[in-house]
Each structure stands twice: as structure tokens, then as C-alpha cells.
C-alpha positions in Angstrom: 20.8 10.1 -74.6 22.2 13.6 -74.1 20.4 15.6 -76.8 18.0 18.1 -75.2 14.4 17.1 -75.4 12.6 18.9 -78.2 15.8 19.4 -80.2 16.3 18.1 -83.7 18.9 15.6 -82.5 16.5 14.3 -79.9 13.8 13.8 -82.6 16.3 11.8 -84.7 17.3 9.7 -81.7 13.7 8.5 -81.1 12.8 8.2 -84.8 11.6 4.7 -85.6 11.4 3.7 -81.9 8.4 2.8 -79.9 8.4 5.5 -77.2 7.1 5.5 -73.7 4.9 8.5 -74.4 3.0 6.3 -76.8 2.9 3.0 -74.8 -0.8 3.7 -74.1 -1.5 3.6 -77.8 0.3 0.2 -78.1 -1.9 -1.1 -75.3 -5.1 0.3 -76.8 -6.1 -3.0 -78.5 -9.8 -2.2 -78.0 -9.2 1.1 -79.9 -7.6 -0.3 -83.0 -7.4 3.0 -84.8 -5.2 4.5 -82.2 -2.8 1.5 -82.2 -2.8 1.2 -86.0 -2.2 4.9 -86.5 0.8 4.9 -84.2 2.1 1.7 -85.8 2.0 3.3 -89.2 3.7 6.4 -87.9 6.7 4.3 -86.7 6.7 2.3 -90.0 6.9 5.6 -91.9 9.8 6.8 -89.7 11.6 3.5 -90.4 11.1 3.8 -94.1 12.0 7.5 -94.4 14.5 7.9 -91.6 12.7 11.0 -90.6 10.4 11.9 -87.6 6.8 11.6 -88.7 4.6 14.7 -89.2 1.0 13.4 -88.9 -2.1 15.5 -88.6 -1.8 15.8 -84.8 1.9 16.8 -84.9 1.3 20.5 -84.9 -0.9 20.2 -81.7 1.6 17.9 -80.1 4.4 20.4 -80.9 2.5 23.2 -79.4 1.9 21.2 -76.2 5.6 20.3 -76.2 6.6 23.9 -76.5 4.2 25.0 -73.7 5.6 22.2 -71.5 9.1 23.3 -72.2 8.3 26.9 -71.3 6.8 25.8 -67.9 9.2 22.9 -67.2 12.0 24.9 -65.5 9.5 26.4 -63.0 7.7 23.1 -62.5 11.1 21.3 -61.9 12.1 24.0 -59.4 8.8 23.6 -57.6 9.2 19.8 -57.5 12.8 20.2 -56.1 11.7 22.7 -53.5 8.9 20.5 -52.2 10.8 17.2 -52.2 14.4 18.2 -51.8 15.3 15.9 -54.7 17.7 17.1 -57.3 16.5 16.4 -60.9 18.9 15.1 -63.5 17.8 16.2 -66.9 18.3 13.6 -69.7 17.4 13.1 -73.3 16.2 9.9 -75.0 17.1 6.7 -73.2 17.1 3.6 -75.4 16.2 0.1 -74.3 19.2 -2.2 -74.2 18.0 -4.6 -77.0 14.7 -3.3 -78.4 13.9 -0.3 -80.7 12.1 1.3 -77.8 12.9 4.1 -75.4 11.8 6.9 -73.2 12.4 10.6 -72.5 12.0 11.1 -68.8 11.4 14.5 -67.4 14.1 13.7 -64.9 16.0 11.0 -63.0 16.3 11.1 -59.3 19.4 9.7 -57.5 20.0 6.1 -58.5 16.5 4.6 -58.0 13.9 7.1 -59.1 12.6 9.5 -61.7 9.9 12.0 -62.2 7.2 12.9 -64.7 6.2 16.5 -64.6 3.0 17.8 -66.2 2.1 21.5 -66.5 -1.6 21.7 -66.4 -4.5 24.2 -66.3 -6.2 24.8 -63.0 -9.3 22.7 -63.7 -7.1 19.7 -64.5 -5.1 20.3 -61.3 -8.2 20.4 -59.3 -9.5 17.2 -60.7 -6.2 15.4 -60.0 -6.0 16.7 -56.4 -9.6 15.7 -55.7 -9.2 12.2 -57.3 -5.9 11.5 -55.5 -3.3 9.1 -56.9 -2.4 10.0 -60.4 -4.3 10.0 -63.7 -4.6 6.5 -65.2 -3.7 7.8 -68.7 -0.1 8.3 -67.5 0.3 4.8 -66.2 1.7 3.2 -69.3 4.3 6.0 -69.7 5.4 6.0 -66.1 5.7 2.3 -65.8 7.3 2.2 -69.2 9.9 4.8 -68.0 10.7 2.5 -65.1 10.9 -0.5 -67.4 13.4 1.2 -69.7 15.5 2.8 -67.0 15.3 0.0 -64.5 14.2 2.4 -61.7 12.2 1.4 -58.7 9.9 4.5 -58.3 8.6 7.5 -60.2 7.2 10.7 -58.9 4.2 12.1 -60.8 4.2 15.9 -60.4 1.3 18.0 -61.6 2.1 21.7 -61.7 -0.4 24.5 -62.2 1.2 28.0 -61.8 -2.1 29.9 -61.7 -3.3 27.9 -58.6 -2.8 29.2 -55.0 0.6 28.3 -53.8 -0.5 25.4 -51.6 -2.3 23.8 -54.5 0.3 24.6 -57.2 2.4 21.5 -57.0 0.8 18.0 -56.5 3.1 15.0 -56.2 2.3 11.3 -56.0 4.9 8.6 -55.9 4.3 5.6 -58.2 6.1 2.3 -57.4 7.3 -0.2 -59.9 4.6 -2.7 -60.9 6.5 -5.8 -62.2 3.3 -7.6 -63.4 2.2 -4.6 -65.4 5.7 -4.1 -66.8 5.8 -7.7 -67.9 2.6 -7.3 -69.8 3.7 -3.9 -71.3 7.0 -5.3 -72.4 5.4 -8.3 -74.1 3.0 -6.0 -76.0 5.9 -3.7 -77.1 7.7 -6.8 -78.4 4.6 -7.8 -80.4 4.2 -4.3 -81.7 7.8 -4.0 -82.8 7.5 -7.4 -84.6 4.5 -6.1 -86.5 6.5 -3.1 -87.5 9.4 -5.2 -88.7 7.0 -7.4 -90.7 5.3 -4.5 -92.4 8.5 -2.7 -93.2 9.9 -5.9 -94.8 6.6 -6.4 -96.7 6.8 -2.9 -98.1 10.4 -3.2 -99.0 9.7 -6.4 -100.9 7.1 -4.7 -102.9 9.6 -2.0 -103.8 12.1 -4.7 -104.9 9.5 -6.4 -107.0 
């Protein structure tokens, strides 16, 4: 839980787990390729004991590095606007399942925050639409599920925008019905992983 995000130790902690950043893939039953691709990534991690390096890993790593560069400034902007102090954490594991999340920060005893560093056009779209982008719903609700928190601030930060549009914040409250569905889908997903790993290991034994 204490290894810095992006570090080798953090990568190893989350290896073989269903992570909140990919919960949207688990829910994407209508897009079978996305779910299957992620399932096989986790299976490969279980079999090798190493973080997967798929075709999109390089792009993902670049986005992670860019986010890490901007994150201190985005976090300071969030703290300045809200007055909240952000507790930085690493990978938080579910109490009983091979699942977990890597929050951008925990707030006091009840909240957390998801901070996105975005380009100006994305910031503009988010501000005009209001609320928060639906593609982040599974991750944010998943973070609340794993951590047991009651609310989560979505913060979109765009350093090139004018100061009054640079930091956009929307508070997301815990949705128990959604979390119940998400948790059930993660349980099914992990069972499929266990079954496939066992099947592959049996083939090796034969």
C-alpha cells in the first residue's frame, strides 16, 4: 500500500489483481474483446508473476509518466481550491479478493480524489457537460468500494487554461446499487481467471 505509484514495487503489488483502473473493461460485456483482452493480461500476470507488457503498455506508460509530471501541480491546485489535504497512497488491496485500487489521494476519513491532467479541449468539454465523464464512473465507484469511502472528488486539471478554468471539481457520492453490481461482476471475472489459470496449469502437468 505504501509503494509510490509508478514504481516497480507498486507494479508488483498490483500484478495479478483486477484493478479499479480497468473496472470499465470488466463491465464491458458488450465489447467482449476489451474484457477478454484484460482477462488474459491478468491471467498472464498470474502465470508469470510479472506485470504484463501488452501492445498498449508503452502508450499507457507514457500517459502515466505525463500524469506523474503534472500530478504535484494538479494536487496543489485541488488543495488550494478545496482546502482539503490529500494523503498520497499506493495500491490498496480488497480485504478478500485479488482486486484493488490506486487512488490519486485520500481525503480525511470519508473521501478521496481522482485527478486527471488533461488538454484544454478535454477540459472545455468536461466543464460544458457538467458532472464528470462517464468513462471514469467504474474507477471512481470502484475506488469507493475498495476503500469504503463515502465520496470522491473528480478533479480535472488543465494547466494551459485560464486560471478560472484550470481546475474543475465535481463531487461523486457513493452509489451502493452500482457498487453491488460492480462487485458481483468483479467476482465473476476473478472466478474466470482462476478457472483459466487452473486449466492452463493442468495442461502443463499433463
